C-alpha positions, 0 to 999 in steps of 0.5 A: 534440482542443483543446490546453485539452481534450488538457491537462485528460485529460493531468491526470486521466490523471496523477492516476488513475496516481498514485491506483493508487500510491496504492491499492496502499499502502491494499491493505495496510491493507485487508487487514490491517483486515479480518482482525484490525480493526487499523489498521496504521499500519506498512504504508507502513514494510513497503513501504520494508522490502521494497523495501530487501531487494530492493535488496540482493539484487539490486543491486551494492554491496548487502551480498549482493555485499559479502559473498559476491561476487554478485547475485541475479537479479530473479527470485530477489531477489523470492521472498527478499524475499517470504521476508523479509515473512514471516519478518517477519510471524512475527516480529510476530506473536510478538514482539507480536501474540499478546501483544495479543489482545483488548486495545482496537483503540487499543492495537493502532494505537499497537503499530504506531506502534511498529512502524512506528519499529522497521522505520525503524531495522532498514532503516536500520541493515541497509541504509543511509539513502541513496536506492537507484535500483532497477531490475527492468526496469519499462518507463519513459519515456512510452507512444510509443504514446499519445503518437504516436497521441493526442498524450498523454503516460503513464509507462509504469511507471504504465500497469504499475503500473495493470495490476499493481493491477487482478491485486492487487484481482481475486486478493485478492477471490477470495482473501477471498471463494472460499477457506477461509483468506479466510473464516476471515480475516473470521471472525476480525475479526467476533469473536476469541472466536467464531474460536477456539471453532471451532478458527481459529488465531488466531495463524496466521490473523495470521502469514498476513495479515501475510505477504499484507500484506508481499507486498502491501507489496513490490508497492507499493515496487517501484513507487514504488522504480522511480519515485522510487527507494528513500528514506526518505520512502516511509514517509509515503506511509502518510500518504496512504493514509489519507484513500484508506480514509477514501472507500473503506472500510477493510474493502473491496478494491475500495474502495482501489482507488476511493478512490485513484483519487478521491484521485489525481484530485482533488488533480490537478486541484485543484492545476493549476486551484485551486491558482495561485488560493490560493497552490499546494500544495493537492496535499499537503492536498487529500486530507485536506479530502475525507477530512474531508468524506467523515467528515461525511457518509459515515463508513463510505467508499463500500464501507464496512460501515456498523456498527450497535451494539445495545444 
């Protein structure tokens, strides 16, 4: 393989891996939107909050270490963080969502913007705002096998993230299609009143879906925290997940992954090959331009459902 072709392949692979990281955040958006029709602007902050909580459970110098003089093993820290995210989901339902049943979607969306800033402020007060390195044993550095055999530089962490995302997609797809709770989630999304009339508890469903979204946020927070440290700019990743949702469809779990891959590859290739002609920084806005084009021709996304209004 020529040097030019090898470089192009590295750019594409780098884009695919970046797309997987975007998709991990987008999955949380899809889960909540499928179950409630709410665009959860706070999903990026949930990933940040989960990563901060995990860090303080397992890292020396965290508040657990300061208060009790010990830290938890990584596996125990992950379990405890899942518990924290379930508590957060319960508080969100109790303090916010139960008061907004049957409200207009824009009101629910605005409430999630408020939640984002509240969670970010609480995270700052509880855990501090300094950058925290997160190390839970995920392999780091270049993949020796790919580098030695094919001359390709691919990060082990990004390969690990890709495998994790693939497992998540399979588990979530089965959860929504094959389980009783998954079907109840979709029923609530279609019609709150109809779901209530057949005995589906809206409050219970919302706690479940926000808990699952919190667990997905924990996975995203772990991957991003392991890659670049836990920092408050992590919450801004949610803005990059929005074009991913527009491309893949707001209701499609596989679509979140496909949309993420398209965005990741597109912005990397555009930055490398078109950037020099327009002054660079294409990577910052390419995703939004691509999303705008999709809105013109296929507003429901590649895998989204076309909504037909009957009047």
